[in-house]
N, CA, C and O atoms as CSV, one atom per row, in Angstrom:
chain,resi,resn,atom,element,x,y,z
A,1,MET,N,N,49.155,98.634,121.775
A,1,MET,CA,C,49.119,98.060,120.245
A,1,MET,C,C,49.262,96.351,120.793
A,1,MET,O,O,49.924,96.093,121.798
A,2,GLY,N,N,48.720,95.515,120.178
A,2,GLY,CA,C,48.821,94.524,121.215
A,2,GLY,C,C,49.620,93.420,120.123
A,2,GLY,O,O,49.875,93.940,119.036
A,3,LYS,N,N,49.970,92.225,120.245
A,3,LYS,CA,C,51.312,91.884,120.189
A,3,LYS,C,C,50.420,91.173,118.325
A,3,LYS,O,O,49.198,91.043,118.253
A,4,ILE,N,N,51.155,90.913,117.374
A,4,ILE,CA,C,51.123,90.790,116.267
A,4,ILE,C,C,50.393,90.045,115.853
A,4,ILE,O,O,49.698,90.358,114.886
A,5,HIS,N,N,50.304,88.906,116.392
A,5,HIS,CA,C,48.704,88.088,116.505
A,5,HIS,C,C,47.275,88.302,116.582
A,5,HIS,O,O,46.323,87.976,115.873
A,6,GLU,N,N,47.394,88.846,117.489
A,6,GLU,CA,C,46.081,89.648,117.460
A,6,GLU,C,C,45.625,90.698,116.905
A,6,GLU,O,O,44.470,91.106,117.024
A,7,GLU,N,N,46.841,91.404,116.011
A,7,GLU,CA,C,46.716,92.381,115.428
A,7,GLU,C,C,45.889,91.743,113.955
A,7,GLU,O,O,44.873,92.050,113.332
A,8,LEU,N,N,46.989,90.675,113.824
A,8,LEU,CA,C,46.281,90.083,112.575
A,8,LEU,C,C,44.904,89.615,112.312
A,8,LEU,O,O,44.146,89.832,111.367
A,9,LYS,N,N,44.785,88.970,113.308
A,9,LYS,CA,C,43.198,88.858,113.607
A,9,LYS,C,C,42.475,89.373,113.694
A,9,LYS,O,O,41.400,88.985,113.237
A,10,LYS,N,N,42.634,90.987,114.554
A,10,LYS,CA,C,41.821,91.875,113.968
A,10,LYS,C,C,41.371,92.358,112.779
A,10,LYS,O,O,40.260,92.527,112.277
A,11,ARG,N,N,42.753,92.580,112.371
A,11,ARG,CA,C,42.314,93.098,110.608
A,11,ARG,C,C,41.631,91.725,109.478
A,11,ARG,O,O,40.747,91.926,108.645
A,12,ARG,N,N,42.286,90.410,109.723
A,12,ARG,CA,C,41.224,90.031,109.333
A,12,ARG,C,C,40.059,90.109,109.466
A,12,ARG,O,O,39.535,90.123,108.352
A,13,LYS,N,N,39.207,90.180,110.405
A,13,LYS,CA,C,37.775,90.254,111.190
A,13,LYS,C,C,37.492,91.448,110.323
A,13,LYS,O,O,36.732,91.371,109.357
A,14,ALA,N,N,38.355,92.993,110.815
A,14,ALA,CA,C,38.109,93.931,109.666
A,14,ALA,C,C,37.252,93.597,108.269
A,14,ALA,O,O,36.142,93.795,107.776
A,15,LEU,N,N,38.426,93.008,107.996
A,15,LEU,CA,C,38.191,92.874,106.027
A,15,LEU,C,C,37.503,91.410,106.059
A,15,LEU,O,O,37.709,90.545,105.207
A,16,LYS,N,N,36.499,91.248,107.382
A,16,LYS,CA,C,35.527,89.967,107.020
A,16,LYS,C,C,35.733,88.539,106.444
A,16,LYS,O,O,34.874,87.855,105.887
A,17,LEU,N,N,36.836,88.263,106.643
A,17,LEU,CA,C,37.544,87.233,106.113
A,17,LEU,C,C,37.560,86.127,107.100
A,17,LEU,O,O,37.476,86.355,108.306
A,18,LYS,N,N,37.651,85.107,106.680
A,18,LYS,CA,C,37.390,83.848,107.473
A,18,LYS,C,C,38.967,83.269,107.664
A,18,LYS,O,O,39.976,83.791,107.191
A,19,GLN,N,N,38.908,82.214,108.376
A,19,GLN,CA,C,40.821,81.822,108.465
A,19,GLN,C,C,41.017,81.091,107.318
A,19,GLN,O,O,42.171,80.960,106.911
A,20,GLY,N,N,39.847,80.451,106.556
A,20,GLY,CA,C,39.996,79.808,105.471
A,20,GLY,C,C,40.189,80.499,104.327
A,20,GLY,O,O,40.896,79.951,103.482
A,21,ASP,N,N,39.776,81.481,104.103
A,21,ASP,CA,C,39.771,82.562,102.789
A,21,ASP,C,C,41.286,82.652,102.734
A,21,ASP,O,O,41.719,82.859,101.601
A,22,MET,N,N,42.300,82.530,103.820
A,22,MET,CA,C,43.681,83.100,103.627
A,22,MET,C,C,44.621,81.976,102.673
A,22,MET,O,O,45.621,82.323,102.044
A,23,GLU,N,N,44.155,80.760,102.703
A,23,GLU,CA,C,44.413,79.990,101.693
A,23,GLU,C,C,44.212,80.943,100.146
A,23,GLU,O,O,45.258,81.043,99.503
A,24,LEU,N,N,43.359,81.411,99.726
A,24,LEU,CA,C,43.187,81.353,98.550
A,24,LEU,C,C,44.169,83.229,98.718
A,24,LEU,O,O,44.848,83.661,97.787
A,25,ARG,N,N,44.065,83.662,99.465
A,25,ARG,CA,C,44.945,84.745,99.636
A,25,ARG,C,C,46.453,84.899,99.645
A,25,ARG,O,O,47.135,85.714,99.023
A,26,VAL,N,N,46.847,83.897,100.524
A,26,VAL,CA,C,48.307,84.130,100.802
A,26,VAL,C,C,49.158,81.949,100.670
A,26,VAL,O,O,50.228,81.352,100.784
A,27,GLY,N,N,48.004,81.743,100.436
A,27,GLY,CA,C,49.093,80.029,99.897
A,27,GLY,C,C,49.082,79.218,101.554
A,27,GLY,O,O,49.922,78.357,101.818
A,28,MET,N,N,48.205,79.571,102.381
A,28,MET,CA,C,48.562,79.068,103.856
A,28,MET,C,C,46.903,77.942,104.486
A,28,MET,O,O,45.725,78.296,104.543
A,29,SER,N,N,47.309,77.081,104.716
A,29,SER,CA,C,45.801,76.405,105.195
A,29,SER,C,C,45.462,77.040,106.036
A,29,SER,O,O,46.249,77.754,106.658
A,30,ARG,N,N,43.925,76.952,106.356
A,30,ARG,CA,C,43.180,77.378,107.782
A,30,ARG,C,C,44.440,77.165,108.537
A,30,ARG,O,O,45.230,78.053,108.855
A,31,GLN,N,N,44.527,76.148,108.741
A,31,GLN,CA,C,45.346,75.188,109.738
A,31,GLN,C,C,46.691,75.649,110.524
A,31,GLN,O,O,47.199,75.427,111.624
A,32,GLN,N,N,46.934,76.264,109.588
A,32,GLN,CA,C,48.301,76.874,109.586
A,32,GLN,C,C,48.149,78.427,110.191
A,32,GLN,O,O,48.644,78.931,111.200
A,33,TYR,N,N,47.187,79.029,109.080
A,33,TYR,CA,C,46.616,80.140,109.485
A,33,TYR,C,C,46.491,80.204,110.951
A,33,TYR,O,O,47.191,80.883,111.703
A,34,GLN,N,N,45.312,79.253,111.342
A,34,GLN,CA,C,44.845,79.267,113.134
A,34,GLN,C,C,46.013,79.422,113.599
A,34,GLN,O,O,46.188,80.601,113.908
A,35,ARG,N,N,46.794,78.851,113.770
A,35,ARG,CA,C,48.064,78.743,114.401
A,35,ARG,C,C,48.599,79.684,114.417
A,35,ARG,O,O,48.500,80.185,115.538
A,36,LEU,N,N,49.475,80.596,113.392
A,36,LEU,CA,C,49.692,81.794,113.510
A,36,LEU,C,C,48.914,82.696,114.445
A,36,LEU,O,O,49.626,83.287,115.257
A,37,GLU,N,N,47.352,82.985,114.531
A,37,GLU,CA,C,46.978,83.683,114.971
A,37,GLU,C,C,46.531,83.428,116.699
A,37,GLU,O,O,46.083,84.148,117.591
A,38,SER,N,N,46.992,81.786,116.556
A,38,SER,CA,C,46.742,81.801,118.323
A,38,SER,C,C,48.235,81.674,118.948
A,38,SER,O,O,48.442,81.903,120.140
A,39,ARG,N,N,49.127,81.339,118.160
A,39,ARG,CA,C,50.411,81.775,118.630
A,39,ARG,C,C,51.169,82.878,118.320
A,39,ARG,O,O,51.874,83.546,119.077
A,40,GLY,N,N,51.012,82.981,117.411
A,40,GLY,CA,C,52.060,84.248,117.111
A,40,GLY,C,C,53.474,83.826,116.701
A,40,GLY,O,O,53.761,82.717,116.248
A,41,ASN,N,N,54.529,85.083,116.963
A,41,ASN,CA,C,55.816,84.981,116.637
A,41,ASN,C,C,55.904,83.818,115.358
A,41,ASN,O,O,56.421,82.702,115.404
A,42,PRO,N,N,55.176,84.527,114.143
A,42,PRO,CA,C,55.812,84.375,112.824
A,42,PRO,C,C,56.841,84.197,112.321
A,42,PRO,O,O,57.580,84.523,113.250
A,43,ARG,N,N,57.644,83.846,111.323
A,43,ARG,CA,C,58.947,84.273,110.686
A,43,ARG,C,C,58.736,85.408,110.350
A,43,ARG,O,O,57.625,85.900,110.547
A,44,LEU,N,N,59.747,86.119,109.757
A,44,LEU,CA,C,59.752,87.447,108.873
A,44,LEU,C,C,58.747,87.108,107.588
A,44,LEU,O,O,57.795,87.834,107.298
A,45,ASP,N,N,59.142,85.748,106.772
A,45,ASP,CA,C,58.953,86.231,105.336
A,45,ASP,C,C,57.529,85.658,105.764
A,45,ASP,O,O,56.729,86.566,105.537
A,46,THR,N,N,57.070,84.899,106.121
A,46,THR,CA,C,55.400,84.588,106.652
A,46,THR,C,C,54.499,85.735,107.045
A,46,THR,O,O,53.364,85.767,106.570
A,47,LEU,N,N,54.885,86.627,107.826
A,47,LEU,CA,C,54.485,88.198,108.600
A,47,LEU,C,C,54.483,88.998,107.224
A,47,LEU,O,O,53.419,89.402,106.755
A,48,GLU,N,N,55.685,89.213,106.598
A,48,GLU,CA,C,55.360,89.893,104.962
A,48,GLU,C,C,54.233,89.243,104.318
A,48,GLU,O,O,53.264,89.884,103.913
A,49,LEU,N,N,54.392,87.363,104.166
A,49,LEU,CA,C,52.857,87.023,103.114
A,49,LEU,C,C,51.752,87.537,103.746
A,49,LEU,O,O,51.272,88.506,103.158
A,50,VAL,N,N,51.047,87.112,105.017
A,50,VAL,CA,C,49.980,87.565,105.574
A,50,VAL,C,C,50.074,89.017,105.785
A,50,VAL,O,O,49.331,89.158,106.756
A,51,ALA,N,N,50.404,89.881,105.564
A,51,ALA,CA,C,50.569,91.212,106.122
A,51,ALA,C,C,49.904,91.494,104.558
A,51,ALA,O,O,48.791,92.018,104.492
A,52,LYS,N,N,50.653,91.115,103.294
A,52,LYS,CA,C,50.339,91.326,102.464
A,52,LYS,C,C,48.663,90.993,101.570
A,52,LYS,O,O,48.030,91.705,100.791
A,53,GLY,N,N,48.357,89.493,102.168
A,53,GLY,CA,C,47.288,89.400,102.138
A,53,GLY,C,C,46.334,89.868,102.824
A,53,GLY,O,O,45.234,89.776,102.279
A,54,LEU,N,N,46.363,90.378,103.916
A,54,LEU,CA,C,45.376,91.460,104.587
A,54,LEU,C,C,45.703,92.676,104.500
A,54,LEU,O,O,45.363,93.525,105.324
A,55,LYS,N,N,46.550,92.938,103.276
A,55,LYS,CA,C,46.690,94.723,102.709
A,55,LYS,C,C,47.330,95.746,103.642
A,55,LYS,O,O,47.018,96.930,103.517
A,56,LEU,N,N,48.434,95.263,104.812
A,56,LEU,CA,C,48.543,95.696,105.623
A,56,LEU,C,C,50.351,96.407,105.354
A,56,LEU,O,O,50.397,96.506,104.128
A,57,GLU,N,N,51.303,96.746,105.739
A,57,GLU,CA,C,52.231,97.326,105.371
A,57,GLU,C,C,53.102,97.325,106.753
A,57,GLU,O,O,52.872,97.923,107.805
A,58,LEU,N,N,53.915,96.669,106.488
A,58,LEU,CA,C,54.847,96.647,107.742
A,58,LEU,C,C,55.901,97.145,107.593
A,58,LEU,O,O,56.673,96.955,106.653
A,59,MET,N,N,56.106,98.145,108.918
A,59,MET,CA,C,56.948,99.239,108.902
A,59,MET,C,C,57.879,99.092,110.567
A,59,MET,O,O,57.478,98.580,111.612
A,60,LEU,N,N,59.330,99.817,110.237
A,60,LEU,CA,C,60.414,100.206,111.435
A,60,LEU,C,C,60.285,101.827,111.606
A,60,LEU,O,O,60.504,102.818,110.908
A,61,ILE,N,N,59.829,101.558,112.867
A,61,ILE,CA,C,59.633,103.386,113.013
A,61,ILE,C,C,60.425,103.188,114.164
A,61,ILE,O,O,60.350,102.082,114.698
A,62,PRO,N,N,61.289,104.182,114.731
A,62,PRO,CA,C,62.440,104.512,115.342
A,62,PRO,C,C,61.136,104.866,116.801
A,62,PRO,O,O,60.145,105.596,116.774
A,63,GLN,N,N,61.785,103.852,118.135
A,63,GLN,CA,C,61.203,104.265,119.371
A,63,GLN,C,C,60.396,105.466,119.561
A,63,GLN,O,O,59.208,105.547,119.873
A,64,GLU,N,N,61.558,106.715,119.230
A,64,GLU,CA,C,61.505,107.779,119.822
A,64,GLU,C,C,60.373,108.744,119.017
A,64,GLU,O,O,59.846,109.770,119.448
A,65,LYS,N,N,60.197,108.176,117.888
A,65,LYS,CA,C,59.319,108.798,117.078
A,65,LYS,C,C,57.677,107.914,117.072
A,65,LYS,O,O,56.636,108.524,116.827
A,66,ARG,N,N,57.711,106.482,117.372
A,66,ARG,CA,C,56.223,105.853,117.212
A,66,ARG,C,C,54.993,106.611,118.075
A,66,ARG,O,O,53.868,106.297,117.687
A,67,GLN,N,N,55.055,107.621,119.254
A,67,GLN,CA,C,54.117,107.869,119.391
A,67,GLN,C,C,53.835,109.176,118.807
A,67,GLN,O,O,52.687,109.565,119.022
A,68,ASP,N,N,54.369,109.737,118.319
A,68,ASP,CA,C,54.048,111.386,117.131
A,68,ASP,C,C,53.200,109.943,115.706
A,68,ASP,O,O,52.178,110.369,115.168
A,69,VAL,N,N,53.575,108.739,115.331
A,69,VAL,CA,C,52.795,107.932,114.242
A,69,VAL,C,C,51.988,107.522,115.165
A,69,VAL,O,O,51.083,107.134,114.427
A,70,GLN,N,N,51.600,107.300,116.265
A,70,GLN,CA,C,50.595,106.708,117.036
A,70,GLN,C,C,49.531,108.120,116.806
A,70,GLN,O,O,48.488,107.983,116.166
A,71,ASP,N,N,49.800,109.034,117.212
A,71,ASP,CA,C,48.887,110.301,117.082
A,71,ASP,C,C,48.649,110.654,115.982
A,71,ASP,O,O,47.775,111.519,116.050
A,72,PHE,N,N,49.008,110.426,114.740
A,72,PHE,CA,C,48.564,110.613,113.613
A,72,PHE,C,C,47.809,109.812,112.899
A,72,PHE,O,O,47.025,110.170,112.020
A,73,LEU,N,N,48.024,108.713,113.255
A,73,LEU,CA,C,47.464,107.332,113.309
A,73,LEU,C,C,45.990,107.461,113.619
A,73,LEU,O,O,44.998,107.128,112.970
A,74,ASP,N,N,46.132,108.038,114.794
A,74,ASP,CA,C,44.959,108.344,115.581
A,74,ASP,C,C,43.719,109.512,115.583
A,74,ASP,O,O,42.739,109.866,116.238
A,75,GLY,N,N,44.576,109.878,114.237
A,75,GLY,CA,C,43.862,111.478,114.375
A,75,GLY,C,C,43.940,112.781,115.188
A,75,GLY,O,O,43.275,113.814,115.125
A,76,LYS,N,N,45.055,112.370,116.038
A,76,LYS,CA,C,45.315,113.317,116.883
A,76,LYS,C,C,46.671,114.208,116.473
A,76,LYS,O,O,47.321,114.744,117.371
A,77,LYS,N,N,47.061,114.336,115.086
A,77,LYS,CA,C,48.362,115.434,114.800
A,77,LYS,C,C,47.987,115.469,113.695
A,77,LYS,O,O,47.157,114.604,113.415
A,78,LYS,N,N,48.406,116.462,112.555
A,78,LYS,CA,C,48.622,116.554,111.359
A,78,LYS,C,C,50.333,116.418,111.473
A,78,LYS,O,O,51.241,116.326,112.300
A,79,ILE,N,N,50.056,116.480,109.973
A,79,ILE,CA,C,51.919,116.263,109.684
A,79,ILE,C,C,51.974,116.974,108.194
A,79,ILE,O,O,50.847,117.086,107.712
A,80,GLY,N,N,53.289,117.597,107.162
A,80,GLY,CA,C,53.224,117.471,106.382
A,80,GLY,C,C,54.607,118.182,106.025
A,80,GLY,O,O,55.325,118.611,106.927
A,81,GLY,N,N,54.908,118.277,104.867
A,81,GLY,CA,C,56.074,119.203,104.089
A,81,GLY,C,C,57.410,118.894,104.900
A,81,GLY,O,O,57.692,119.410,105.981
A,82,GLY,N,N,58.344,117.786,104.068
A,82,GLY,CA,C,59.417,117.556,104.338
A,82,GLY,C,C,60.713,118.074,103.114
A,82,GLY,O,O,60.641,118.658,102.033
A,83,ALA,N,N,61.566,117.665,103.718
A,83,ALA,CA,C,62.678,118.141,102.646
A,83,ALA,C,C,63.196,116.966,101.545
A,83,ALA,O,O,63.230,115.752,101.747
A,84,THR,N,N,63.594,117.703,100.304
A,84,THR,CA,C,63.939,116.253,99.496
A,84,THR,C,C,64.687,116.278,98.700
A,84,THR,O,O,64.192,116.734,97.669
A,85,PRO,N,N,66.063,115.920,98.563
A,85,PRO,CA,C,67.431,116.036,98.106
A,85,PRO,C,C,66.965,116.042,96.272
A,85,PRO,O,O,66.374,115.216,95.577
A,86,THR,N,N,67.618,117.508,95.959
A,86,THR,CA,C,67.637,117.328,94.548
A,86,THR,C,C,68.392,116.612,93.507
A,86,THR,O,O,68.193,116.524,92.295
A,87,GLY,N,N,69.353,116.095,94.308
A,87,GLY,CA,C,70.430,115.623,93.365
A,87,GLY,C,C,72.158,116.293,92.889
A,87,GLY,O,O,73.233,115.778,92.581
A,88,GLU,N,N,71.542,117.941,93.083
A,88,GLU,CA,C,72.569,118.960,92.774
A,88,GLU,C,C,73.475,119.798,94.193
A,88,GLU,O,O,74.250,120.749,94.097
A,89,GLY,N,N,73.097,119.142,95.315
A,89,GLY,CA,C,73.823,119.885,96.241
A,89,GLY,C,C,72.495,120.416,97.366
A,89,GLY,O,O,72.434,120.636,98.576
A,90,THR,N,N,71.406,120.476,96.072
A,90,THR,CA,C,70.292,121.635,97.355
A,90,THR,C,C,68.937,120.634,97.645
A,90,THR,O,O,68.599,119.562,97.143
A,91,VAL,N,N,68.582,121.135,98.255
A,91,VAL,CA,C,67.565,120.637,99.291
A,91,VAL,C,C,65.932,121.579,99.166
A,91,VAL,O,O,65.473,122.451,99.904
A,92,THR,N,N,65.331,120.896,97.807
A,92,THR,CA,C,64.071,121.873,98.110
A,92,THR,C,C,62.999,121.384,99.274
A,92,THR,O,O,63.383,120.379,99.871
A,93,LYS,N,N,61.917,121.837,99.636
A,93,LYS,CA,C,60.946,121.450,100.171
A,93,LYS,C,C,59.650,120.787,99.747
A,93,LYS,O,O,58.629,121.347,99.349
A,94,ALA,N,N,59.851,119.660,99.886
A,94,ALA,CA,C,58.074,119.116,99.013
A,94,ALA,C,C,56.482,119.224,99.579
A,94,ALA,O,O,55.997,118.882,100.658
A,95,ALA,N,N,56.015,119.709,98.646
A,95,ALA,CA,C,54.940,119.664,99.085
A,95,ALA,C,C,53.641,118.766,99.865
A,95,ALA,O,O,53.226,117.776,99.263
A,96,PRO,N,N,53.107,119.080,101.009
A,96,PRO,CA,C,52.716,118.386,101.909
A,96,PRO,C,C,52.164,117.081,101.161
A,96,PRO,O,O,52.473,115.922,101.435
A,97,GLU,N,N,51.284,117.508,100.161
A,97,GLU,CA,C,50.793,116.160,99.659
A,97,GLU,C,C,51.367,115.072,98.871
A,97,GLU,O,O,50.762,114.084,98.455
A,98,ASP,N,N,53.195,115.501,98.637
A,98,ASP,CA,C,53.635,114.991,97.739
A,98,ASP,C,C,54.608,114.379,99.242
A,98,ASP,O,O,55.231,113.334,99.058
A,99,ASP,N,N,54.673,114.819,100.184
A,99,ASP,CA,C,55.381,114.164,101.448
A,99,ASP,C,C,54.709,114.610,102.431
A,99,ASP,O,O,54.940,115.724,102.902
A,100,PRO,N,N,53.710,113.758,102.923
A,100,PRO,CA,C,53.084,113.880,104.359
A,100,PRO,C,C,53.394,113.761,105.041
A,100,PRO,O,O,53.077,114.574,105.909
A,101,TRP,N,N,54.587,112.358,105.520
A,101,TRP,CA,C,55.403,112.696,106.813
A,101,TRP,C,C,56.333,113.733,106.818
A,101,TRP,O,O,56.659,114.003,107.974
A,102,GLY,N,N,57.022,114.588,105.776
A,102,GLY,CA,C,57.778,115.628,106.258
A,102,GLY,C,C,58.881,115.243,106.675
A,102,GLY,O,O,59.082,114.110,106.238
A,103,ASP,N,N,59.861,115.663,107.412
A,103,ASP,CA,C,60.904,115.095,108.451
A,103,ASP,C,C,60.429,114.293,109.652
A,103,ASP,O,O,61.352,113.999,110.411
A,104,TRP,N,N,59.089,113.815,110.063
A,104,TRP,CA,C,59.042,113.160,111.394
A,104,TRP,C,C,59.946,111.924,111.404
A,104,TRP,O,O,60.601,111.774,112.435
A,105,LEU,N,N,60.074,111.144,110.572
A,105,LEU,CA,C,60.891,109.990,110.746
A,105,LEU,C,C,62.547,110.414,110.352
A,105,LEU,O,O,63.412,109.602,110.024
A,106,GLU,N,N,62.648,111.270,110.426
A,106,GLU,CA,C,64.223,111.684,110.056
A,106,GLU,C,C,64.710,111.890,111.643
A,106,GLU,O,O,64.317,112.500,112.637
A,107,ASP,N,N,66.298,110.606,111.092
A,107,ASP,CA,C,66.780,110.651,112.332
A,107,ASP,C,C,67.522,111.770,113.162
A,107,ASP,O,O,68.626,112.046,112.692
A,108,ASP,N,N,67.133,112.535,114.386
A,108,ASP,CA,C,67.223,113.450,114.831
A,108,ASP,C,C,69.146,113.693,114.909
A,108,ASP,O,O,69.837,114.610,114.468
A,109,THR,N,N,69.452,112.663,115.526
A,109,THR,CA,C,70.988,112.644,114.919
A,109,THR,C,C,71.571,113.206,113.676
A,109,THR,O,O,72.366,114.140,113.574
A,110,GLU,N,N,71.007,112.434,112.696
A,110,GLU,CA,C,71.567,112.783,111.388
A,110,GLU,C,C,71.900,113.915,111.209
A,110,GLU,O,O,73.022,114.398,111.057
A,111,SER,N,N,70.397,114.605,111.229
A,111,SER,CA,C,70.407,116.362,111.204
A,111,SER,C,C,71.000,117.229,111.835
A,111,SER,O,O,70.967,118.366,111.364
A,112,GLU,N,N,71.939,116.931,113.445
A,112,GLU,CA,C,72.573,117.485,113.852
A,112,GLU,C,C,73.987,116.944,113.540
A,112,GLU,O,O,74.842,117.802,113.756
A,113,ASN,N,N,74.498,115.723,113.077
A,113,ASN,CA,C,75.895,115.676,112.459
A,113,ASN,C,C,76.034,115.647,111.094
A,113,ASN,O,O,76.837,114.989,110.432
A,114,GLY,N,N,74.776,116.784,110.549
A,114,GLY,CA,C,75.085,116.712,109.331
A,114,GLY,C,C,75.336,115.852,107.980
A,114,GLY,O,O,75.673,116.420,106.941
């Protein structure tokens, strides 16, 4: 995965948008957006705004799970069926279509420590 500003540029081009189009999408002038793409290092609130304008979702993924998620996104791995608390002290298994991530992103130490 490249640097954030490179990923934003790649996504903008994939959507066939020009830098000037970002003003209507996120309220950022072409010059401001051009600086963001060329230099990177946006503030978090700016990054959230631009991501929304580019139909992207920001996520924090535990480092030890990153390769699993990348493999899934690349179509190399399938996932499904995580557990869902019922609120009554019991846990039911969600159908894969309801919880496609299953327990992938569950903290391994949390399940060990209960």
